[in-house]
N, C-alpha and C positions, 0 to 999 in steps of 0.2 A: 439461763447465762445473760451474761452480762450485754448489757448491746452500748457501743458510745457513737456520738457522729463528730461529723469533722470539725465543730465547733467549740471545739473543749469541753464542749458537754456531754456526762456520761448518765446514762440512764440508767439504772438497776432494773433486773428482773428475775429476782431469784427463782431457783428451782423450776423454771419453764423449758419446756426441749422448745428449742424453734427448728420448724421445718421448712427449706426454702421448695416451694414446689414452681415446675417452668410449665407456664402452658405454651402447646403445641397447632395439634390436629386437635383439641378438646375444649373447645372453648366453650363450655359450662359447668356448671358445676354440679347439674341433676346426674345422677348415673355415672358420675366420672370415678372410673375403676379407682386409680389410686388414690384421688383423696378420698375416698370413701375406706379403702384399707389403713390411708393415715390416721383418719378419725375412731376406725374399730382398734386400732394398735395401740397409739396413743391420745385419747379421747381430750385431753386436756391441752396438749400442744397448741401452741402458736404457729401460725402457718403464713409462712410472705410469699404470696402468689405473685408471680413474675410473666410478663411476654416478652421476649429479646427480641428484636427486629436485626436480623443478620444481613449486614452487607451482600455477603457473598448471596444470599437470596433477592433479596429485597432490592437491591440495585441493577437496574436491565441494563445497566454496563459491561454489569461483572455475570449476570445468570444469564447465558444462552436462551434457557425456556423459559424467564420471566414472561408473566400475563399480567397485561395490567386490568384484564376485568377480576382475574382472581387476585389480586393485589388489593382491587377497590372490594370485592367481598370478606375479604380478612379485615379492611379496617371497620366494614360495615359492623359486621364480627365483634370486633374488639370492642366498640360504639356501645353493641348492645350489652356485652359484658361488662364491659367499664362503666355501666349506667346501675347495672344490678350488684357491681362486685365495687363498692367506693375503694378499697385498698387495695384495686389491679396495681403494680409498678411495669413501667416501660423503661426499655432500655435501648439502644441503637451501638452498634461494636461492628467489630470483623472477627473479635475474638472473646467467644460466651465464657473460656475462662479467666479471662482477665473481669470480668462483669462479677464472675462468681467469687472470686478472689477479694472484690472488695468488699460484698457483702458479706462473706465469712470473717471477713476484719471486722468488721463491724457490728455482726450478731453473733458471731461464734456459734456455726449452725451443729448443729445435731444433726440433722441429715438433709439429703438434697433427692427430691423425688417427681418423677414425671412419666408419662405415659410410653410405652415403646414404640417404636417407629422402626421400620423394616427397611427404606434406600441403603444404598453405599455411605451417601452424604451423612443420614441419620445412624448407623451402625458407628461412622467413624469420629461421628459428633459426642456421640455417646459416648464410648471409650475412652474420647478424653477428660470427660467429668467423671468417668469410674475412676480413672486412671487418676485422680487431682483428687477423690474423698476418699483413694484408700492413702496417701500420700498423708493426707491431712485429719486421718481417723472420723471419716465423716461416712455415715449411714448411708445408704444407696437403697431405696425402695422404686422400682422400675414396672410396673403392671401394664398385661393386656388390653386394651380398651378397645382396638380399632376395628378386630372383628369377631366372629359371633362366637368362636371356639380360638380356644389360643392356640394357635403357630406348635404345631409338634405332635398337637391332641388326635388329629384326625389325618391317619397314614394308612397304607396299607399292610399286610400281613409280614411283610420283609420289613415293615418300620420306614420303608422310604415315603416321599412324598409321592400322592396322586400327579399325574401328568395326563389325565383325562379330567373333565370336568366329572362329564354322568356318574360314574362311580365314586367321584370325590362327594357328588351333591347326593348320590342315593346313603354314603355312608354320612354325613355331615346330618344330613335330616331326621336321622334316630333318635341323635343326643339333642336335649333340650339345653340351650345356653343359659348359661346365666341367667337368674331372676334380673328384671330392671329394682335398681336400691333409691328405698326411700328417698325423698328430699330429705337432707341434714345440714344443721348447721355447723357450720366453723367457724373457729377466731381466726380470723385474719388481720392482719396487721402490716402498717403501711413502713415505706422506706422515705423519709422525708426526702432524702438525695435523690430519686428517681425521678424520670419525667414523666409530663402529665403525655395524655395520647394526643391533645391538640399540639403540642410540642413536635410531635411527630408527622406535623403537615406537609412536612418539607420532603419525604418519600411519600407522601399519599397522592396517589394516581388520579387525572382531569378523571372528575364523574365523566361515565357512558350512562348515560340518562338513559339511552338503549339497552341494559343490559337487563340479559333474561330475568336474572333474578337478584335479588339484593339481601343479605347476609343478614346472620341477626337469630336467636335462638326463638324470639317470636315471631318469626317467618317460617321457621321450621313449624313451629307448634301447630300453624295453620292448617298446612301441608299433612301434616300427623293427624288432626282434627278430622281432615276429607277422607282420610285412610279409615279411620273409627266408624264414619258414619256413612259410609257405602257409596262414596264416590267415585271409588276406580274399580268396582266392582266386575265391571266388564274390561279391566285393564287388559287381560288375554286376547279381546278379539280387537281390543281399540288400538292398541299401543302401538301396532306396525303404520297408522298413517299417519304421517307430518302434519295431514292441515288436519286434523280431529285437538292435536293439542291435548292428549290424553297420558301422554306418560307423566309421573309424581312429580318432575322438579326435584327433587329432593337430594341429587349428584353433589353438588355442591355443600350441601348442608354435612352430608356425611363424611366427604374428603375433611373439611374444616371441624367437625365433630361439633356444631352446633346441637345438633342432635345425636344420641345415642342408638348404636345400628339394633342393639336389643330392644329401646324403645319402638322403632318402626318394627320389628320382628312379631314382635306380641302383639301389634296393633292388628296383626291380622290373621286370617285364618291359615292353618298350615298348608294348605293345598295352593293355596293365591299365588298367582305368578310373579310377583312383585318377591316373596320369599327366594324364589329360585335365583333372583337379580341380584338377591344380597348374598348367597354364594359364591356367586359369578365373582362378587369382591373379593370377598375374602380368598378363592383360587389364586389370584392374579396378584395379590397380597402374598397369597405361601409362595408362588411361584420367583415371587422378587426374592424372599426370606433366601433362599435355597438356590437361587442362580440369579445371584448379582451380576452376571457377565450380559444376562440381557440387554442393560443397560448401553453396551457398546457394540454388542453385535447380534446376529440370530439365535434364538433358542437353538432351532435345528441350525447348527454349525456347518454344514453339508452345503448350505446355500449359499453361502457367504461366497462360493464358488461363482454364483450366477453371474451373468453378463447383465447389468443396472448400466443404463442410460442417464446423461445429465443436460436436459435440454433448460437453461434458466428463462428463454423466452417460454415456453409452455410451464414449466414450472409458475411462471407470475400471472398465465393467464387461468388454469387450475387454481392457485391461488386467490385472486381476483372474479373469479366467477365469470370467465367470459370463453369457456370449452365449447359453446356452439349446443351443450348436450344440457337441456333445461333442467334437469332433476339434480344435476352435478350444480350449475351455475345457480340454482337457488336454494340448496346447502351451502355453500361457500361463501354465499353473501348472507345468510342469515347467520354464518359466524362469524362472520368479519362488524356486519352489527351489534350482533347481538352478546356473542359471547358463547354460542352453544349451538348446538347442533340435533337433532332428533336421530336418534341411535340409529335407525334405518337407513338413515342419510349418510351418515358418520363410513358405514361398511359399505355403501353404494363409492361414495368420493376416494375413500381408503384403495377400494379395488382398482378404481377404473388410474390412479396417480400409480400404481405398481404394476398393474396388470396389462395397462393398455397404455400409458405414457412411459411403460418400462424403467420406474423412477425406484433406489432404495429405499423401503420404508420410511429410514429416519429423518428424509426428509418431509416427510409427511408428520409425523410422529413431534418434531419440533415445533411445526408450525402451528398445531395444532395448541401445544403446548403453550406456546406464546398467545393464542387467542382465548381459548377454555377460560371459563367462568369457574368450571367444576373441575380444573386440570389436578388428575391422579397422577402420580409417574405410573406407577404401577396397570392400572386399568388402561390410560392411555398408552403404555408400551404392547399391553397384552392384544388390547382391540386390532392395534396398527398389524401386530406379526402374525394378528389372526387371518385378517385381510389380504397380509401380503404370502401366508401358506410357509411362511418361516418358524410360526413359534409353535407353543406347547397345544395340541389337541387343536390344532388349524383348521381351516376348511383344506380340503384338497386341491393341489394346485391347479387342476383342471376346471375346477369350480372358479368361472367368473362373473359378477354380475354386469350385466346389461343395463346399462343406463335406460334404455328404452324402452326396454320391459317394464323395469323399477316401475317408469315414470306410469305407464300402460296398467301396472299393478296396483300401484299406490297411491299415485295423485289422477287417475281417470279423467278427472272432470277440472285437474289443473291448478284447484284451487291453493294448492303451497306453493306453485310457481312462478305461479300470477301475483303472489303479495309480494314473491323477491325478486321478479324479474319486473320491472315498471314495463319494459319495454314490450313485453309480450301481453300485455291485458288486455289488449284489442284483438286480438289475434286470434281464429277460432280454437276451439279444443282441439278439432280434427289436424289441423295443423300442426299447431304443436307436438303432438301425441303421436306426427311423424317427420318431424323436423329433420333429420336424415333425408329425407327424400324430399318433403314439401318445402322446403326456405327456398326455394328458387320462386314462387309462389307469391312470394310477399317481398315488399323491400320494406325492410325496417333495421333500424342499428342496432339489430342483435347478430353474433357471428352464426357463417357456417359451422357446422363440426369438423374440430380441426384434425379428429384423425377417425377411420377406416373400424368400428369396433371389432367386427371379424375378423380381419385380416388383419389387428394388432393382437387378439386375442389368440387367435391360431400360432402365434410369432412365440408370446408367452410360453405357451404348452411347450413348443420347441424347445426352448432355452431351458425350462425346467428338465426335460426330459433327458437333457444331454448331461443332466450331474449323475 
């Protein structure tokens, strides 16, 4: 099709199909489902690869869930993709249809392609693109790339989605995901009027040098190689201990698609514990797809009647790691400094906020979103509602994590606590492990516990029983 630019110069490309491919949470060309489908269906097509920075997402004044750490990881991943794909085109807008329309006028698009996404924001955005494409007689190609199995293929016998994880997992594990596609060469083309990535530095966050992981496929492949060579063979026995640092660090790379979830799956034995975690990722994506209201209220809507408290002073103590509960404070300080928190600790601090401070889970969900380098709307929401006992397949409301017992079980030598709480580094372990009663024995600049765990736990159970 013909292509013209704005300088009254026309370049004619005869009988060449032009496909617009929009990168989003799939920042790689290897095993990219929609890209591979384009190549198989239209092997001679010219593909215009683009990435759109939407103000609604990238402007922290507009996006209440904006995370500087996540944005930094995004830019680092785009740096890596851009270095390997010289034809990548960048745009900044608050109206994606306007960008697509300008590109269409210039290139006369035959097809618009992207991988599917499942959040309410993403579905609304893609609906508008599909409507534009239909009006302009442009083909849409959109494939599943983010989950191991296409959404809608793992269902109960009544064709409804699973609401319990274990039966979902048991059925999912019986079906082998699509194989990893070998690397393919694509005929990418450049839009001369697009921006360079370094022209987007005005929205690039100031670098956090303490960030837990840095973006880019090359970094993801280093971890993938560790998986293949047995570094995580003791994952099931070691992953619960935050001081060991034996979690994979793959979550951010999965979120931004620097590595495909299929690559990870086929790098592991079928019974490896990490496989189970991959299906948790899928489970929460499916819940998001079928029940999008979870971002506004509790999945178990009856618990919207629960009497939640709000105390800004106590909320800020929780956020800053000054609650007087060492495992809680260490975890929150790790989050604030590095943009990441160990999964065991995520459960501890979420239980503490919702079941001991009696605060609505959305306060925690939003704060995590603003800090996490691996912020994923579905997984973050699912995790918070699981801990608050308001979500699908959540823990029972009477199960409450005791930060005192969790510390003794998972950090008995106080290695994790002393790393993140410098005030406690010279304090004997036996005092830290019994801080709720021993804090009077030592004079340091670290707070006493802000509440009584047993009493607040009883009150929480009473409130839930009343519903």
